[in-house]
C-alpha positions as CSV (number, residue, x, y, z in Angstrom):
1,M,65.4,-59.0,64.0
2,G,66.4,-55.9,62.4
3,Q,68.5,-52.9,63.7
4,L,65.6,-50.8,64.9
5,R,62.9,-51.6,67.3
6,F,60.3,-49.6,69.1
7,V,57.8,-50.1,71.9
8,T,55.0,-47.7,73.2
9,S,53.0,-47.3,76.5
10,G,50.4,-45.5,78.1
11,E,46.6,-45.3,78.2
12,S,44.1,-43.2,76.3
13,H,43.1,-41.1,79.2
14,G,46.4,-41.9,81.3
15,A,49.0,-39.3,82.4
16,A,51.1,-39.6,79.2
17,L,52.0,-41.8,76.2
18,T,55.6,-42.8,75.7
19,A,57.7,-44.6,73.2
20,I,61.3,-45.9,73.2
21,L,62.9,-46.2,69.8
22,D,66.3,-48.2,69.8
23,G,69.1,-48.7,67.3
24,M,68.9,-45.2,65.5
25,P,72.4,-44.4,64.2
26,A,74.3,-41.5,66.1
27,G,74.6,-38.1,64.1
28,L,71.1,-37.9,62.6
29,R,69.9,-34.3,62.8
30,V,66.3,-34.4,64.5
31,T,64.1,-31.2,64.8
32,R,61.1,-31.1,67.3
33,E,59.2,-29.2,64.8
34,A,59.4,-32.1,62.2
35,I,58.0,-34.4,64.9
36,D,55.3,-32.1,66.1
37,V,54.1,-31.3,62.5
38,Q,53.2,-35.0,62.1
39,L,51.4,-35.2,65.6
40,A,49.4,-32.3,64.5
41,R,48.6,-33.8,61.2
42,R,47.2,-37.1,62.9
43,Q,44.9,-34.8,64.9
44,Q,43.5,-33.1,61.9
45,G,40.8,-34.4,59.6
46,Y,37.2,-33.6,58.9
47,G,34.8,-35.9,60.9
48,R,37.1,-36.1,63.9
49,G,35.8,-36.1,67.5
50,D,35.9,-33.8,70.5
51,R,38.9,-35.6,72.0
52,M,41.0,-33.7,69.3
53,K,39.8,-30.3,70.5
54,I,41.1,-30.9,74.1
55,E,44.8,-32.5,73.2
56,T,47.3,-30.5,71.3
57,D,50.0,-33.3,71.0
58,R,53.7,-32.0,71.6
59,A,56.5,-34.4,71.8
60,L,59.0,-34.3,74.8
61,V,62.4,-36.0,74.2
62,L,63.6,-37.6,77.3
63,S,66.7,-39.3,76.1
64,G,68.9,-40.1,73.2
65,L,69.3,-36.6,71.7
66,R,71.7,-34.1,72.5
67,F,71.8,-30.6,70.7
68,G,69.6,-31.8,68.0
69,E,71.7,-34.9,67.1
70,T,70.9,-38.5,68.0
71,L,73.4,-40.2,70.2
72,G,73.1,-43.8,69.2
73,S,71.3,-44.7,72.5
74,P,67.6,-45.3,72.8
75,I,65.5,-42.2,72.1
76,T,62.7,-41.8,74.6
77,L,59.5,-39.8,73.3
78,Q,56.6,-38.7,75.3
79,V,53.3,-36.9,74.9
80,V,51.4,-35.7,78.0
81,N,47.5,-36.2,77.8
82,R,45.9,-33.0,78.7
83,D,42.7,-34.9,79.3
84,F,44.2,-36.7,82.2
85,A,43.2,-33.7,84.5
86,N,39.6,-34.9,83.8
87,W,40.2,-38.6,84.4
88,T,42.7,-38.5,87.3
89,E,40.5,-40.3,89.8
90,R,39.2,-42.9,87.3
91,M,42.9,-43.6,85.9
92,D,44.8,-43.2,89.2
93,A,47.5,-45.9,89.5
94,F,47.1,-46.6,93.2
95,G,43.8,-44.9,94.2
96,A,40.6,-46.8,95.1
97,P,38.5,-47.8,92.2
98,A,36.2,-44.8,90.9
99,G,34.0,-44.1,88.1
100,P,31.3,-46.5,86.4
101,K,32.6,-49.8,85.0
102,V,32.2,-50.5,81.3
103,T,30.5,-53.8,81.0
104,A,28.3,-53.3,77.9
105,V,31.2,-54.2,75.6
106,R,31.3,-52.7,72.2
107,P,31.1,-54.8,69.0
108,G,34.2,-54.4,66.8
109,H,36.3,-53.3,69.6
110,A,39.0,-55.3,71.9
111,D,36.6,-55.0,74.8
112,L,35.1,-58.6,74.9
113,S,38.3,-60.4,73.9
114,G,40.5,-58.4,76.1
115,V,38.3,-58.8,79.3
116,L,38.2,-62.6,78.6
117,K,42.0,-62.9,77.9
118,Y,43.1,-60.9,80.7
119,D,40.5,-61.8,83.2
120,R,39.2,-58.4,84.0
121,Q,35.6,-57.1,85.1
122,D,35.9,-53.6,83.8
123,A,36.4,-53.2,80.0
124,R,38.0,-49.9,80.7
125,D,41.1,-51.9,81.5
126,I,41.2,-53.1,78.0
127,L,40.0,-50.1,75.9
128,E,42.2,-47.5,77.4
129,R,45.1,-49.3,75.8
130,S,43.5,-50.7,72.7
131,S,42.4,-47.1,71.8
132,A,43.8,-45.7,68.6
133,R,45.2,-42.9,70.9
134,E,48.2,-45.3,71.2
135,T,49.0,-44.4,67.5
136,T,50.3,-40.8,68.7
137,M,53.5,-42.5,69.6
138,R,53.7,-44.5,66.5
139,V,53.5,-41.0,64.6
140,A,56.3,-39.6,66.7
141,V,58.7,-42.6,66.1
142,G,57.8,-42.7,62.4
143,A,58.6,-38.7,62.5
144,V,62.0,-39.4,63.6
145,C,62.4,-42.4,60.9
146,R,61.3,-40.3,58.2
147,Q,64.1,-37.8,59.0
148,L,66.5,-40.4,58.7
149,L,64.9,-41.3,55.3
150,A,65.1,-37.8,54.2
151,A,68.7,-37.5,54.9
152,L,69.0,-40.3,52.5
153,G,67.1,-38.8,49.7
154,V,63.9,-40.9,50.4
155,T,60.5,-39.3,50.8
156,V,57.3,-40.6,52.2
157,A,53.7,-39.4,51.5
158,S,50.0,-40.4,51.6
159,H,46.7,-39.6,50.3
160,V,43.2,-40.7,50.9
161,T,41.5,-42.4,48.0
162,E,38.1,-43.3,49.4
163,I,35.7,-42.6,52.3
164,G,32.4,-44.3,52.8
165,G,32.2,-45.5,49.0
166,V,33.2,-42.2,47.6
167,M,36.2,-42.4,45.7
168,V,38.7,-40.0,44.1
169,D,39.0,-39.9,40.3
170,S,42.4,-41.5,39.7
171,A,42.5,-39.6,36.5
172,R,42.8,-36.3,38.5
173,V,45.7,-37.4,40.8
174,R,49.3,-37.8,39.6
175,V,51.9,-39.6,41.7
176,E,54.1,-36.5,41.8
177,D,51.1,-34.5,43.3
178,I,50.8,-36.8,46.2
179,G,52.1,-35.1,49.3
180,V,52.0,-31.7,47.5
181,T,48.5,-30.9,46.7
182,N,46.9,-32.7,49.5
183,S,44.0,-31.0,51.3
184,G,44.4,-30.4,55.1
185,D,40.9,-31.7,55.8
186,L,40.9,-35.2,54.6
187,N,44.4,-35.5,52.9
188,V,42.7,-36.0,49.4
189,C,44.2,-34.9,46.0
190,D,41.0,-34.4,44.4
191,P,38.9,-31.4,45.5
192,Q,35.7,-32.5,43.9
193,A,35.7,-36.0,45.6
194,E,36.7,-34.3,48.9
195,E,33.4,-32.4,48.8
196,R,31.3,-35.5,48.3
197,M,33.3,-37.2,51.1
198,K,32.6,-34.4,53.4
199,A,28.9,-34.6,52.6
200,R,28.9,-38.3,53.1
201,I,30.5,-37.9,56.6
202,D,27.8,-35.2,57.4
203,K,25.2,-37.6,56.7
204,A,26.9,-40.3,58.8
205,Q,27.5,-38.1,61.6
206,A,23.6,-37.0,61.6
207,A,22.7,-40.6,61.9
208,G,25.1,-41.3,64.8
209,D,27.0,-43.6,62.3
210,T,30.8,-44.0,61.2
211,L,32.6,-44.4,58.0
212,G,35.7,-46.2,56.9
213,G,37.8,-45.8,53.8
214,V,40.9,-46.5,51.8
215,F,44.4,-44.6,51.9
216,E,47.7,-44.9,50.0
217,V,51.2,-44.3,51.1
218,V,53.7,-43.6,48.3
219,V,57.5,-43.7,48.8
220,R,60.1,-42.2,46.3
221,G,63.9,-42.6,46.3
222,L,64.3,-46.1,47.4
223,P,67.2,-48.2,45.8
224,A,66.6,-51.5,44.5
225,G,67.3,-54.4,46.8
226,L,66.0,-53.5,50.2
227,G,64.5,-56.8,51.8
228,S,65.2,-60.2,50.7
229,H,63.8,-63.2,48.9
230,T,65.7,-65.7,51.0
231,Q,63.6,-66.0,54.1
232,W,59.9,-65.4,54.9
233,D,60.4,-62.9,57.6
234,R,63.0,-60.9,55.4
235,R,60.5,-60.1,52.6
236,L,60.1,-56.5,52.7
237,D,56.4,-56.7,51.6
238,G,55.4,-59.0,54.5
239,Q,57.0,-56.6,56.8
240,L,55.1,-53.6,55.5
241,A,51.8,-55.5,55.3
242,G,52.3,-56.5,59.1
243,A,53.1,-53.0,60.1
244,V,50.3,-51.4,58.4
245,M,47.7,-54.0,59.3
246,S,48.7,-53.5,63.1
247,I,47.1,-50.1,62.8
248,Q,43.7,-50.1,64.7
249,A,40.8,-50.6,62.3
250,I,42.8,-51.8,59.4
251,K,41.3,-54.8,57.9
252,G,43.2,-55.0,54.5
253,V,46.5,-54.1,52.9
254,E,47.7,-54.3,49.4
255,I,50.9,-53.3,47.4
256,G,50.5,-52.0,43.9
257,A,47.8,-53.5,42.1
258,G,46.9,-55.6,45.1
259,F,43.8,-57.6,45.0
260,A,43.2,-56.7,41.4
261,C,45.9,-59.2,40.5
262,A,43.4,-61.9,41.5
263,H,41.2,-60.9,38.6
264,L,43.4,-60.1,35.7
265,P,45.7,-62.3,33.5
266,G,49.4,-62.2,33.9
267,S,49.8,-60.3,30.7
268,E,47.8,-57.5,32.4
269,I,49.5,-57.4,35.5
270,H,53.3,-57.8,35.3
271,D,55.4,-54.9,34.6
272,E,57.4,-55.6,31.4
273,L,60.9,-54.2,31.2
274,Y,62.3,-52.2,28.5
275,M,65.7,-50.7,27.6
276,G,65.7,-47.2,28.3
277,A,67.5,-44.3,26.5
278,D,70.0,-44.3,29.4
279,G,71.1,-48.0,28.6
280,R,69.3,-49.1,31.7
281,P,66.2,-51.2,31.9
282,C,63.0,-49.6,32.9
283,R,59.4,-50.1,33.4
284,R,56.4,-48.1,32.0
285,T,53.9,-49.5,34.4
286,N,54.2,-50.0,38.2
287,R,51.5,-52.6,39.1
288,A,54.0,-54.4,41.3
289,G,53.9,-51.3,43.6
290,G,57.9,-51.1,43.8
291,I,58.4,-54.7,45.2
292,E,59.2,-57.8,43.3
293,G,60.3,-61.2,45.0
294,G,60.2,-59.5,48.6
295,M,62.4,-56.8,47.5
296,T,62.4,-53.1,46.4
297,N,62.7,-52.9,42.5
298,G,63.7,-49.1,42.4
299,E,60.1,-48.1,41.4
300,T,58.0,-46.0,43.5
301,L,56.6,-48.0,46.5
302,I,52.9,-48.0,46.8
303,V,51.1,-49.5,49.8
304,R,47.4,-49.2,50.2
305,A,45.2,-49.9,53.3
306,A,41.6,-50.3,54.0
307,M,40.1,-49.1,57.3
308,K,36.8,-50.2,58.7
309,P,34.3,-47.6,60.2
310,I,35.2,-47.0,63.7
311,P,33.1,-49.3,65.9
312,T,32.2,-46.9,68.5
313,L,28.9,-45.4,67.3
314,M,26.8,-42.5,68.7
315,T,23.8,-44.7,67.8
316,P,25.1,-47.9,69.8
317,L,24.9,-51.3,68.4
318,K,23.5,-54.2,70.3
319,T,25.6,-56.1,72.8
320,V,25.7,-58.1,76.0
321,D,26.3,-56.4,79.5
322,L,28.8,-58.7,81.1
323,A,27.6,-57.7,84.4
324,T,23.9,-58.8,84.0
325,G,24.0,-61.0,81.0
326,R,21.2,-59.0,79.3
327,E,21.1,-57.7,75.8
328,V,21.7,-53.9,75.8
329,S,23.1,-51.1,73.7
330,A,27.0,-50.9,73.7
331,S,28.7,-48.4,75.7
332,K,29.6,-45.0,74.2
333,E,32.9,-43.4,74.3
334,R,34.1,-40.0,72.6
335,S,34.7,-41.0,69.0
336,D,35.1,-39.7,65.6
337,T,32.8,-40.1,62.6
338,C,35.6,-40.7,60.3
339,A,39.4,-41.0,61.0
340,V,40.7,-42.2,57.7
341,S,42.9,-39.1,57.0
342,A,44.4,-39.6,60.6
343,A,45.1,-43.4,59.8
344,S,46.9,-42.2,56.6
345,V,49.4,-40.4,58.7
346,V,49.7,-43.2,61.1
347,G,50.4,-45.5,57.9
348,E,53.2,-43.1,56.5
349,A,54.6,-43.5,60.3
350,M,54.7,-47.3,60.1
351,V,55.9,-47.5,56.5
352,S,58.8,-45.2,57.6
353,Y,59.8,-47.1,60.5
354,V,59.7,-50.3,58.4
355,L,61.9,-48.7,55.5
356,A,64.3,-47.0,58.0
357,D,64.9,-50.5,59.7
358,A,65.3,-52.0,56.3
359,I,68.1,-49.6,55.5
360,C,69.6,-49.7,58.8
361,T,69.8,-53.4,58.9
362,Q,71.1,-53.7,55.3
363,F,73.7,-51.0,55.4
364,H,74.2,-51.6,59.3
365,A,76.3,-48.7,60.8
366,D,76.2,-47.1,64.2
367,S,76.6,-43.5,62.7
368,M,75.0,-41.6,60.1
369,S,78.2,-40.8,58.3
370,D,79.1,-44.6,58.1
371,L,75.4,-45.3,56.9
372,K,75.7,-42.7,54.2
373,S,79.0,-44.0,53.0
374,S,77.5,-47.7,52.9
375,L,74.5,-46.8,51.0
376,A,76.5,-44.6,48.5
377,A,78.9,-47.5,47.9
378,Y,75.9,-49.7,47.3
379,R,74.3,-47.2,44.8
380,A,77.7,-46.9,43.1
381,R,77.9,-50.6,42.6
382,L,74.6,-50.6,41.0
383,E,75.6,-48.2,38.6
384,R,78.7,-50.0,37.7
385,V,76.3,-53.0,36.8
386,W,74.9,-51.0,33.8
387,E,78.3,-49.4,32.8
388,R,79.6,-53.2,32.3
389,A,76.5,-54.0,30.3
């Protein structure tokens, strides 16, 4: 287990969502604004549903910080659900059961598997927790982690590359533009593609349908050697893939060239090494996506994820009503037509957490001053390697 760990709690329409982040070194400067700006980004996006018009997510810090600095103790974060006022009776912790049961389980959701596993008769007992509303707290935790990364010179950004089959023109997107020229509507760096994506979303919404897509997370400033080749669970690519795959509706994760590696010969996939003008080896390509042998190699880290269309459709799919055994249309909940841009923000958060944990684990320290010193000494040792060469 690494140095950092976090858990979240709360239901979609419950009173609040909570996260506890443990293991953060003391002395990290954290601002409320840096957390709230990420929460706001998660709520934005063309094609989002009415729920985002109700909530204005703001983080409450209940423990672990004093005067804007971490204390080294667990950090408790909370976001209050404003919509709970409309669900108080139906979500009451101790009151009598109220509201209709959800028995027409929705295909593609956790509904059926959840009621079978946990022996429930109302799928609301499952869907309230399995909802992507839970990612609110992942983003809050990730916002703290990315402030640690920023203090160490590491930046995390993302952009959407495809929605509903409409793809950006990769020739129009430079790596250095990602996180700088992104649009606010869809987190896209290609304005022409974004207009086509919006039209595709409008068409799906009119049909009561939903759309998925692809987003990419880009991390700059990482030192070589994070992670390890020595054990399966210490390989950084495995940790990143697992963290990103754990996001609701994500069905595929790749690093660098990813699945393209299966179709091309090795001569067109592996990044050749050359001696640079500064006397250090360099790469002219980055198809490995910044990771080789389970470890960072000093290049930009690139993680890509595929999101399926949200399975709650306004034109419902066919299902079975668990109460009657009859074939019916699936239950409808408030939903988004497309939430790929929101998922990209969650992707940033999960990548930030994994990388912050990797750094804190490798350069273990209970304070930011010691962590910075350890990392600086490591970077200096790497420099001396090339001085001796």
